[in-house]
Backbone atoms as SQL, in Angstrom:
CREATE TABLE atoms (id INTEGER PRIMARY KEY, chain TEXT, resi INTEGER, resn TEXT, atom TEXT, x REAL, y REAL, z REAL);
INSERT INTO atoms VALUES
  (1, 'A', 1, 'MET', 'N', 20.707, 29.476, 24.208),
  (2, 'A', 1, 'MET', 'CA', 19.994, 28.662, 25.687),
  (3, 'A', 1, 'MET', 'C', 20.226, 27.262, 25.994),
  (4, 'A', 2, 'ARG', 'N', 20.088, 26.509, 24.991),
  (5, 'A', 2, 'ARG', 'CA', 20.801, 25.396, 25.034),
  (6, 'A', 2, 'ARG', 'C', 21.848, 24.523, 25.756),
  (7, 'A', 3, 'GLU', 'N', 22.610, 24.963, 24.684),
  (8, 'A', 3, 'GLU', 'CA', 24.381, 24.488, 25.330),
  (9, 'A', 3, 'GLU', 'C', 23.781, 25.388, 26.887),
  (10, 'A', 4, 'ARG', 'N', 23.939, 26.038, 27.363),
  (11, 'A', 4, 'ARG', 'CA', 23.916, 26.606, 28.800),
  (12, 'A', 4, 'ARG', 'C', 23.470, 25.445, 29.565),
  (13, 'A', 5, 'GLY', 'N', 22.210, 24.759, 29.355),
  (14, 'A', 5, 'GLY', 'CA', 21.615, 23.927, 29.827),
  (15, 'A', 5, 'GLY', 'C', 22.456, 22.415, 29.909),
  (16, 'A', 6, 'ARG', 'N', 22.413, 22.765, 29.347),
  (17, 'A', 6, 'ARG', 'CA', 23.700, 20.721, 28.726),
  (18, 'A', 6, 'ARG', 'C', 24.906, 21.217, 29.705),
  (19, 'A', 7, 'ALA', 'N', 25.775, 22.523, 29.161),
  (20, 'A', 7, 'ALA', 'CA', 26.652, 22.601, 30.559),
  (21, 'A', 7, 'ALA', 'C', 26.659, 22.870, 30.993),
  (22, 'A', 8, 'ASP', 'N', 25.573, 23.170, 32.292),
  (23, 'A', 8, 'ASP', 'CA', 25.214, 23.275, 33.761),
  (24, 'A', 8, 'ASP', 'C', 24.958, 21.761, 34.019),
  (25, 'A', 9, 'MET', 'N', 24.287, 20.731, 32.954),
  (26, 'A', 9, 'MET', 'CA', 24.648, 20.070, 33.350),
  (27, 'A', 9, 'MET', 'C', 25.778, 18.612, 33.627),
  (28, 'A', 10, 'ILE', 'N', 26.192, 18.858, 32.621),
  (29, 'A', 10, 'ILE', 'CA', 27.689, 18.358, 32.805),
  (30, 'A', 10, 'ILE', 'C', 28.264, 19.109, 33.887),
  (31, 'A', 11, 'LEU', 'N', 28.661, 20.292, 33.592),
  (32, 'A', 11, 'LEU', 'CA', 29.325, 20.861, 35.338),
  (33, 'A', 11, 'LEU', 'C', 28.712, 20.199, 36.596),
  (34, 'A', 12, 'LEU', 'N', 27.388, 20.141, 36.692),
  (35, 'A', 12, 'LEU', 'CA', 27.252, 19.487, 38.319),
  (36, 'A', 12, 'LEU', 'C', 27.952, 18.300, 38.329),
  (37, 'A', 13, 'ARG', 'N', 27.352, 17.273, 37.121),
  (38, 'A', 13, 'ARG', 'CA', 28.296, 15.797, 37.135),
  (39, 'A', 13, 'ARG', 'C', 29.556, 15.814, 37.036),
  (40, 'A', 14, 'LEU', 'N', 30.382, 16.687, 36.742),
  (41, 'A', 14, 'LEU', 'CA', 31.373, 16.502, 36.839),
  (42, 'A', 14, 'LEU', 'C', 32.406, 16.807, 38.546),
  (43, 'A', 15, 'ASP', 'N', 31.326, 17.571, 39.245),
  (44, 'A', 15, 'ASP', 'CA', 31.336, 18.401, 40.743),
  (45, 'A', 15, 'ASP', 'C', 31.082, 16.765, 41.256),
  (46, 'A', 16, 'GLY', 'N', 30.772, 15.778, 40.782),
  (47, 'A', 16, 'GLY', 'CA', 30.703, 14.995, 41.431),
  (48, 'A', 16, 'GLY', 'C', 28.849, 14.693, 42.469),
  (49, 'A', 17, 'VAL', 'N', 27.993, 15.175, 41.235),
  (50, 'A', 17, 'VAL', 'CA', 27.165, 15.239, 41.816),
  (51, 'A', 17, 'VAL', 'C', 25.656, 14.306, 40.717),
  (52, 'A', 18, 'SER', 'N', 25.134, 13.344, 41.095),
  (53, 'A', 18, 'SER', 'CA', 24.126, 11.949, 40.400),
  (54, 'A', 18, 'SER', 'C', 23.465, 13.056, 40.462),
  (55, 'A', 19, 'VAL', 'N', 22.953, 11.801, 38.985),
  (56, 'A', 19, 'VAL', 'CA', 21.992, 12.036, 37.850),
  (57, 'A', 19, 'VAL', 'C', 20.927, 12.543, 37.790),
  (58, 'A', 20, 'THR', 'N', 20.474, 11.913, 39.514),
  (59, 'A', 20, 'THR', 'CA', 19.051, 12.062, 39.636),
  (60, 'A', 20, 'THR', 'C', 18.653, 13.794, 40.829),
  (61, 'A', 21, 'GLU', 'N', 20.401, 14.068, 41.141),
  (62, 'A', 21, 'GLU', 'CA', 20.286, 15.574, 41.687),
  (63, 'A', 21, 'GLU', 'C', 20.053, 16.485, 40.892),
  (64, 'A', 22, 'ALA', 'N', 20.999, 15.802, 40.233),
  (65, 'A', 22, 'ALA', 'CA', 21.063, 16.995, 39.280),
  (66, 'A', 22, 'ALA', 'C', 19.956, 17.099, 37.982),
  (67, 'A', 23, 'ALA', 'N', 19.224, 15.835, 38.051),
  (68, 'A', 23, 'ALA', 'CA', 17.336, 16.096, 37.288),
  (69, 'A', 23, 'ALA', 'C', 17.505, 17.537, 38.229),
  (70, 'A', 24, 'ALA', 'N', 16.895, 16.874, 39.246),
  (71, 'A', 24, 'ALA', 'CA', 15.933, 18.004, 40.007),
  (72, 'A', 24, 'ALA', 'C', 16.857, 19.454, 40.363),
  (73, 'A', 25, 'CYS', 'N', 17.861, 19.761, 40.725),
  (74, 'A', 25, 'CYS', 'CA', 18.709, 20.939, 40.424),
  (75, 'A', 25, 'CYS', 'C', 18.161, 22.108, 39.647),
  (76, 'A', 26, 'LEU', 'N', 18.394, 21.054, 38.654),
  (77, 'A', 26, 'LEU', 'CA', 17.934, 21.677, 36.857),
  (78, 'A', 26, 'LEU', 'C', 15.984, 21.627, 36.464),
  (79, 'A', 27, 'LYS', 'N', 15.535, 21.216, 37.141),
  (80, 'A', 27, 'LYS', 'CA', 14.055, 20.821, 36.803),
  (81, 'A', 27, 'LYS', 'C', 14.437, 20.667, 35.728),
  (82, 'A', 28, 'THR', 'N', 14.730, 18.772, 35.232),
  (83, 'A', 28, 'THR', 'CA', 14.373, 17.905, 34.192),
  (84, 'A', 28, 'THR', 'C', 14.540, 16.985, 34.526),
  (85, 'A', 29, 'ALA', 'N', 14.622, 15.646, 33.865),
  (86, 'A', 29, 'ALA', 'CA', 14.858, 14.239, 33.631),
  (87, 'A', 29, 'ALA', 'C', 15.857, 14.093, 33.741),
  (88, 'A', 30, 'ALA', 'N', 15.502, 13.081, 34.578),
  (89, 'A', 30, 'ALA', 'CA', 17.001, 12.350, 34.918),
  (90, 'A', 30, 'ALA', 'C', 17.802, 12.070, 33.668),
  (91, 'A', 31, 'LYS', 'N', 16.994, 10.682, 32.746),
  (92, 'A', 31, 'LYS', 'CA', 17.227, 10.636, 31.629),
  (93, 'A', 31, 'LYS', 'C', 17.883, 11.339, 30.659),
  (94, 'A', 32, 'ARG', 'N', 17.474, 13.079, 30.110),
  (95, 'A', 32, 'ARG', 'CA', 18.243, 14.030, 29.690),
  (96, 'A', 32, 'ARG', 'C', 19.314, 14.009, 30.133),
  (97, 'A', 33, 'VAL', 'N', 19.633, 14.524, 31.786),
  (98, 'A', 33, 'VAL', 'CA', 21.096, 14.566, 32.196),
  (99, 'A', 33, 'VAL', 'C', 21.713, 13.135, 31.942),
  (100, 'A', 34, 'SER', 'N', 21.502, 12.179, 31.832),
  (101, 'A', 34, 'SER', 'CA', 22.638, 10.612, 32.096),
  (102, 'A', 34, 'SER', 'C', 22.395, 10.780, 29.818),
  (103, 'A', 35, 'THR', 'N', 21.753, 11.535, 29.350),
  (104, 'A', 35, 'THR', 'CA', 22.193, 11.114, 28.061),
  (105, 'A', 35, 'THR', 'C', 23.370, 12.283, 27.356),
  (106, 'A', 36, 'TRP', 'N', 22.837, 13.202, 28.213),
  (107, 'A', 36, 'TRP', 'CA', 24.102, 14.757, 27.562),
  (108, 'A', 36, 'TRP', 'C', 25.058, 14.500, 28.641),
  (109, 'A', 37, 'SER', 'N', 24.928, 13.679, 29.094),
  (110, 'A', 37, 'SER', 'CA', 26.602, 12.990, 30.044),
  (111, 'A', 37, 'SER', 'C', 27.023, 12.339, 29.054),
  (112, 'A', 38, 'LYS', 'N', 26.712, 10.908, 29.212),
  (113, 'A', 38, 'LYS', 'CA', 26.968, 9.773, 28.289),
  (114, 'A', 38, 'LYS', 'C', 27.392, 10.334, 26.588),
  (115, 'A', 39, 'ARG', 'N', 27.085, 11.173, 26.308),
  (116, 'A', 39, 'ARG', 'CA', 27.573, 12.079, 24.814),
  (117, 'A', 39, 'ARG', 'C', 28.600, 13.168, 25.346),
  (118, 'A', 40, 'PHE', 'N', 28.075, 13.825, 26.160),
  (119, 'A', 40, 'PHE', 'CA', 30.151, 14.174, 26.551),
  (120, 'A', 40, 'PHE', 'C', 30.642, 13.179, 27.043),
  (121, 'A', 41, 'GLU', 'N', 30.710, 12.032, 27.974),
  (122, 'A', 41, 'GLU', 'CA', 32.064, 11.680, 27.922),
  (123, 'A', 41, 'GLU', 'C', 32.690, 10.638, 26.605),
  (124, 'A', 42, 'ARG', 'N', 31.959, 10.233, 25.721),
  (125, 'A', 42, 'ARG', 'CA', 31.747, 9.757, 24.257),
  (126, 'A', 42, 'ARG', 'C', 32.868, 10.936, 23.172),
  (127, 'A', 43, 'HIS', 'N', 32.563, 12.788, 23.055),
  (128, 'A', 43, 'HIS', 'CA', 32.970, 12.719, 22.331),
  (129, 'A', 43, 'HIS', 'C', 33.100, 14.265, 22.683),
  (130, 'A', 44, 'GLY', 'N', 32.981, 14.183, 23.992),
  (131, 'A', 44, 'GLY', 'CA', 33.951, 15.551, 24.841),
  (132, 'A', 44, 'GLY', 'C', 32.404, 16.887, 24.095),
  (133, 'A', 45, 'LEU', 'N', 33.732, 18.048, 24.341),
  (134, 'A', 45, 'LEU', 'CA', 32.470, 19.309, 23.980),
  (135, 'A', 45, 'LEU', 'C', 31.519, 19.213, 22.582),
  (136, 'A', 46, 'ASP', 'N', 31.967, 18.601, 21.664),
  (137, 'A', 46, 'ASP', 'CA', 31.502, 18.229, 20.001),
  (138, 'A', 46, 'ASP', 'C', 29.809, 17.552, 20.488),
  (139, 'A', 47, 'GLY', 'N', 29.740, 16.198, 21.453),
  (140, 'A', 47, 'GLY', 'CA', 28.714, 16.090, 21.614),
  (141, 'A', 47, 'GLY', 'C', 28.026, 16.196, 22.143),
  (142, 'A', 48, 'LEU', 'N', 28.355, 17.918, 22.644),
  (143, 'A', 48, 'LEU', 'CA', 26.719, 18.843, 23.392),
  (144, 'A', 48, 'LEU', 'C', 26.687, 19.660, 22.279),
  (145, 'A', 49, 'LYS', 'N', 26.828, 19.504, 21.493),
  (146, 'A', 49, 'LYS', 'CA', 26.157, 20.323, 19.764),
  (147, 'A', 49, 'LYS', 'C', 25.470, 19.094, 19.316),
  (148, 'A', 50, 'ASP', 'N', 24.378, 20.126, 18.469),
  (149, 'A', 50, 'ASP', 'CA', 23.347, 19.155, 18.086),
  (150, 'A', 50, 'ASP', 'C', 23.803, 18.483, 17.349),
  (151, 'A', 51, 'GLN', 'N', 22.761, 17.701, 16.863),
  (152, 'A', 51, 'GLN', 'CA', 23.155, 16.400, 16.006),
  (153, 'A', 51, 'GLN', 'C', 22.363, 17.109, 14.431),
  (154, 'A', 52, 'PRO', 'N', 23.759, 16.882, 13.090),
  (155, 'A', 52, 'PRO', 'CA', 22.844, 17.257, 12.222),
  (156, 'A', 52, 'PRO', 'C', 21.695, 16.422, 12.161),
  (157, 'A', 53, 'GLY', 'N', 20.677, 17.425, 10.781),
  (158, 'A', 53, 'GLY', 'CA', 19.597, 16.691, 10.135),
  (159, 'A', 53, 'GLY', 'C', 18.587, 16.892, 11.268),
  (160, 'A', 54, 'ARG', 'N', 18.581, 16.933, 13.140),
  (161, 'A', 54, 'ARG', 'CA', 17.564, 17.233, 13.614),
  (162, 'A', 54, 'ARG', 'C', 16.332, 18.526, 12.608),
  (163, 'A', 55, 'GLY', 'N', 15.386, 18.296, 13.419),
  (164, 'A', 55, 'GLY', 'CA', 14.293, 19.339, 13.189),
  (165, 'A', 55, 'GLY', 'C', 14.230, 19.186, 12.178),
  (166, 'A', 56, 'ARG', 'N', 13.200, 20.338, 11.554),
  (167, 'A', 56, 'ARG', 'CA', 11.738, 19.831, 10.540),
  (168, 'A', 56, 'ARG', 'C', 12.732, 20.005, 9.342),
  (169, 'A', 57, 'LYS', 'N', 12.413, 19.658, 7.686),
  (170, 'A', 57, 'LYS', 'CA', 13.276, 19.586, 6.533),
  (171, 'A', 57, 'LYS', 'C', 12.102, 21.008, 5.895),
  (172, 'A', 58, 'PRO', 'N', 12.865, 21.549, 5.277),
  (173, 'A', 58, 'PRO', 'CA', 12.314, 23.145, 4.722),
  (174, 'A', 58, 'PRO', 'C', 11.411, 22.161, 3.617),
  (175, 'A', 59, 'SER', 'N', 9.972, 22.879, 3.163),
  (176, 'A', 59, 'SER', 'CA', 9.482, 22.194, 2.448),
  (177, 'A', 59, 'SER', 'C', 9.926, 23.160, 0.687),
  (178, 'A', 60, 'ILE', 'N', 10.616, 24.137, 0.556),
  (179, 'A', 60, 'ILE', 'CA', 11.144, 24.435, -0.777),
  (180, 'A', 60, 'ILE', 'C', 12.562, 24.485, -0.460),
  (181, 'A', 61, 'PRO', 'N', 12.763, 23.487, -2.086),
  (182, 'A', 61, 'PRO', 'CA', 13.921, 23.621, -1.990),
  (183, 'A', 61, 'PRO', 'C', 15.027, 24.434, -1.938),
  (184, 'A', 62, 'ALA', 'N', 16.542, 24.593, -1.106),
  (185, 'A', 62, 'ALA', 'CA', 16.958, 25.894, -0.961),
  (186, 'A', 62, 'ALA', 'C', 17.846, 26.607, -2.904),
  (187, 'A', 63, 'SER', 'N', 17.220, 25.579, -3.691),
  (188, 'A', 63, 'SER', 'CA', 17.803, 26.152, -5.182),
  (189, 'A', 63, 'SER', 'C', 16.100, 27.401, -5.950),
  (190, 'A', 64, 'LYS', 'N', 15.607, 27.081, -5.519),
  (191, 'A', 64, 'LYS', 'CA', 14.141, 27.361, -5.808),
  (192, 'A', 64, 'LYS', 'C', 13.908, 28.821, -4.997),
  (193, 'A', 65, 'VAL', 'N', 14.171, 29.072, -3.715),
  (194, 'A', 65, 'VAL', 'CA', 14.265, 30.189, -2.615),
  (195, 'A', 65, 'VAL', 'C', 15.190, 31.176, -3.402),
  (196, 'A', 66, 'GLN', 'N', 16.764, 30.208, -2.965),
  (197, 'A', 66, 'GLN', 'CA', 17.170, 31.226, -3.883),
  (198, 'A', 66, 'GLN', 'C', 17.242, 31.873, -5.438),
  (199, 'A', 67, 'ARG', 'N', 16.888, 31.198, -5.804),
  (200, 'A', 67, 'ARG', 'CA', 16.121, 31.986, -7.601),
  (201, 'A', 67, 'ARG', 'C', 14.824, 32.983, -7.254),
  (202, 'A', 68, 'VAL', 'N', 14.275, 32.996, -6.676),
  (203, 'A', 68, 'VAL', 'CA', 12.945, 33.449, -6.181),
  (204, 'A', 68, 'VAL', 'C', 13.751, 34.654, -5.488),
  (205, 'A', 69, 'VAL', 'N', 14.166, 34.507, -4.310),
  (206, 'A', 69, 'VAL', 'CA', 15.464, 35.931, -3.688),
  (207, 'A', 69, 'VAL', 'C', 16.302, 36.811, -4.497),
  (208, 'A', 70, 'THR', 'N', 16.407, 36.195, -5.568),
  (209, 'A', 70, 'THR', 'CA', 17.986, 36.870, -6.083),
  (210, 'A', 70, 'THR', 'C', 17.040, 37.725, -7.666),
  (211, 'A', 71, 'ARG', 'N', 15.887, 37.038, -7.923),
  (212, 'A', 71, 'ARG', 'CA', 15.336, 37.859, -10.023),
  (213, 'A', 71, 'ARG', 'C', 14.624, 38.686, -9.428),
  (214, 'A', 72, 'PRO', 'N', 14.544, 39.525, -10.079),
  (215, 'A', 72, 'PRO', 'CA', 13.147, 40.782, -9.723),
  (216, 'A', 72, 'PRO', 'C', 12.218, 40.401, -10.471),
  (217, 'A', 73, 'PRO', 'N', 11.140, 40.971, -9.820),
  (218, 'A', 73, 'PRO', 'CA', 9.801, 40.581, -10.657),
  (219, 'A', 73, 'PRO', 'C', 9.705, 40.827, -11.710),
  (220, 'A', 74, 'LYS', 'N', 9.237, 40.900, -12.952),
  (221, 'A', 74, 'LYS', 'CA', 8.734, 40.406, -14.566),
  (222, 'A', 74, 'LYS', 'C', 8.084, 41.766, -14.818),
  (223, 'A', 75, 'GLY', 'N', 8.194, 42.955, -15.253),
  (224, 'A', 75, 'GLY', 'CA', 7.458, 43.477, -16.254),
  (225, 'A', 75, 'GLY', 'C', 6.898, 44.228, -14.731),
  (226, 'A', 76, 'ARG', 'N', 7.341, 44.847, -13.881),
  (227, 'A', 76, 'ARG', 'CA', 6.582, 45.527, -12.749),
  (228, 'A', 76, 'ARG', 'C', 7.905, 46.436, -12.897),
  (229, 'A', 77, 'LYS', 'N', 7.539, 47.708, -12.327),
  (230, 'A', 77, 'LYS', 'CA', 8.463, 48.660, -11.712),
  (231, 'A', 77, 'LYS', 'C', 8.459, 48.633, -10.192),
  (232, 'A', 78, 'SER', 'N', 9.635, 49.051, -10.014),
  (233, 'A', 78, 'SER', 'CA', 10.314, 48.882, -8.627),
  (234, 'A', 78, 'SER', 'C', 9.943, 48.501, -7.655),
  (235, 'A', 79, 'GLU', 'N', 9.394, 48.591, -6.636),
  (236, 'A', 79, 'GLU', 'CA', 8.609, 49.097, -5.135),
  (237, 'A', 79, 'GLU', 'C', 8.382, 50.583, -5.538),
  (238, 'A', 80, 'ARG', 'N', 10.350, 50.500, -5.422),
  (239, 'A', 80, 'ARG', 'CA', 10.423, 52.522, -5.270),
  (240, 'A', 80, 'ARG', 'C', 9.834, 53.331, -6.510),
  (241, 'A', 81, 'ALA', 'N', 9.477, 52.815, -7.632),
  (242, 'A', 81, 'ALA', 'CA', 9.296, 53.459, -8.789),
  (243, 'A', 81, 'ALA', 'C', 8.420, 53.690, -8.408),
  (244, 'A', 82, 'GLN', 'N', 6.705, 52.787, -8.086),
  (245, 'A', 82, 'GLN', 'CA', 5.747, 53.076, -7.850),
  (246, 'A', 82, 'GLN', 'C', 5.367, 53.542, -6.932),
  (247, 'A', 83, 'HIS', 'N', 6.115, 53.222, -5.841),
  (248, 'A', 83, 'HIS', 'CA', 5.638, 53.865, -4.166),
  (249, 'A', 83, 'HIS', 'C', 6.364, 55.049, -3.479),
  (250, 'A', 84, 'GLY', 'N', 7.103, 55.398, -4.605),
  (251, 'A', 84, 'GLY', 'CA', 8.238, 56.271, -4.131),
  (252, 'A', 84, 'GLY', 'C', 8.915, 55.924, -2.885),
  (253, 'A', 85, 'PRO', 'N', 9.714, 56.490, -1.802),
  (254, 'A', 85, 'PRO', 'CA', 10.619, 55.713, -0.710),
  (255, 'A', 85, 'PRO', 'C', 9.690, 55.237, -0.216),
  (256, 'A', 86, 'PRO', 'N', 10.137, 53.982, 1.054),
  (257, 'A', 86, 'PRO', 'CA', 9.104, 53.318, 2.086),
  (258, 'A', 86, 'PRO', 'C', 8.613, 54.660, 3.217),
  (259, 'A', 87, 'ARG', 'N', 7.464, 53.965, 3.609),
  (260, 'A', 87, 'ARG', 'CA', 7.474, 55.243, 4.934),
  (261, 'A', 87, 'ARG', 'C', 8.716, 55.900, 5.962),
  (262, 'A', 88, 'TRP', 'N', 8.854, 54.296, 6.533),
  (263, 'A', 88, 'TRP', 'CA', 9.989, 54.198, 7.264),
  (264, 'A', 88, 'TRP', 'C', 11.388, 54.862, 6.883),
  (265, 'A', 89, 'ARG', 'N', 11.458, 55.490, 5.769),
  (266, 'A', 89, 'ARG', 'CA', 13.041, 56.086, 4.793),
  (267, 'A', 89, 'ARG', 'C', 12.421, 57.932, 4.850),
  (268, 'A', 90, 'VAL', 'N', 10.769, 58.299, 4.724),
  (269, 'A', 90, 'VAL', 'CA', 10.254, 58.905, 4.863),
  (270, 'A', 90, 'VAL', 'C', 10.932, 59.720, 6.527),
  (271, 'A', 91, 'ALA', 'N', 9.613, 59.117, 7.449),
  (272, 'A', 91, 'ALA', 'CA', 9.651, 59.092, 8.953),
  (273, 'A', 91, 'ALA', 'C', 11.779, 59.692, 9.380),
  (274, 'A', 92, 'GLN', 'N', 12.308, 59.130, 8.596),
  (275, 'A', 92, 'GLN', 'CA', 13.492, 59.120, 9.198),
  (276, 'A', 92, 'GLN', 'C', 14.437, 60.146, 8.245),
  (277, 'A', 93, 'ASP', 'N', 14.354, 60.698, 7.717),
  (278, 'A', 93, 'ASP', 'CA', 14.360, 61.691, 7.216),
  (279, 'A', 93, 'ASP', 'C', 13.730, 62.732, 6.820),
  (280, 'A', 94, 'ARG', 'N', 12.542, 62.962, 7.353),
  (281, 'A', 94, 'ARG', 'CA', 12.052, 64.012, 8.214),
  (282, 'A', 94, 'ARG', 'C', 12.959, 63.861, 10.148),
  (283, 'A', 95, 'ALA', 'N', 13.420, 63.237, 10.805),
  (284, 'A', 95, 'ALA', 'CA', 13.845, 63.729, 11.836),
  (285, 'A', 95, 'ALA', 'C', 15.141, 64.242, 11.481),
  (286, 'A', 96, 'THR', 'N', 15.843, 63.148, 10.360),
  (287, 'A', 96, 'THR', 'CA', 17.454, 64.021, 10.190),
  (288, 'A', 96, 'THR', 'C', 17.241, 65.571, 10.111),
  (289, 'A', 97, 'GLY', 'N', 16.366, 65.734, 9.670),
  (290, 'A', 97, 'GLY', 'CA', 16.121, 66.962, 9.033),
  (291, 'A', 97, 'GLY', 'C', 16.249, 67.282, 7.040),
  (292, 'A', 98, 'LEU', 'N', 16.089, 66.075, 6.799),
  (293, 'A', 98, 'LEU', 'CA', 16.240, 65.805, 5.316),
  (294, 'A', 98, 'LEU', 'C', 15.420, 65.889, 4.328),
  (295, 'A', 99, 'VAL', 'N', 13.772, 65.749, 4.862),
  (296, 'A', 99, 'VAL', 'CA', 13.237, 66.577, 4.526),
  (297, 'A', 99, 'VAL', 'C', 12.224, 67.324, 5.175),
  (298, 'A', 100, 'ASP', 'N', 11.181, 68.593, 4.381),
  (299, 'A', 100, 'ASP', 'CA', 10.670, 69.134, 5.650),
  (300, 'A', 100, 'ASP', 'C', 8.622, 68.836, 5.113),
  (301, 'A', 101, 'GLU', 'N', 8.194, 68.952, 6.394),
  (302, 'A', 101, 'GLU', 'CA', 7.496, 68.868, 7.400),
  (303, 'A', 101, 'GLU', 'C', 6.019, 68.910, 5.999);
């Protein structure tokens, strides 16, 4: 959705619409239209992409997440062995006629 808004700004500017008119038309700040117009002029379409490093950094390192996701729990039976198939699977099997009511 962000890319769409940025593209709309650029298209209006290429049609000769002023920064303030484009901002009013798109219901955004003139500074935002000016910023994206300048980035497009300098870098072309690549200038409309988000720059790397923006946004909140992960609080847990990727290596730890990968370790937890791939490692089975120690000393426990699997969920299926403890509780049987998940409820959605039983309902799905009933709907397809694989399991009797």
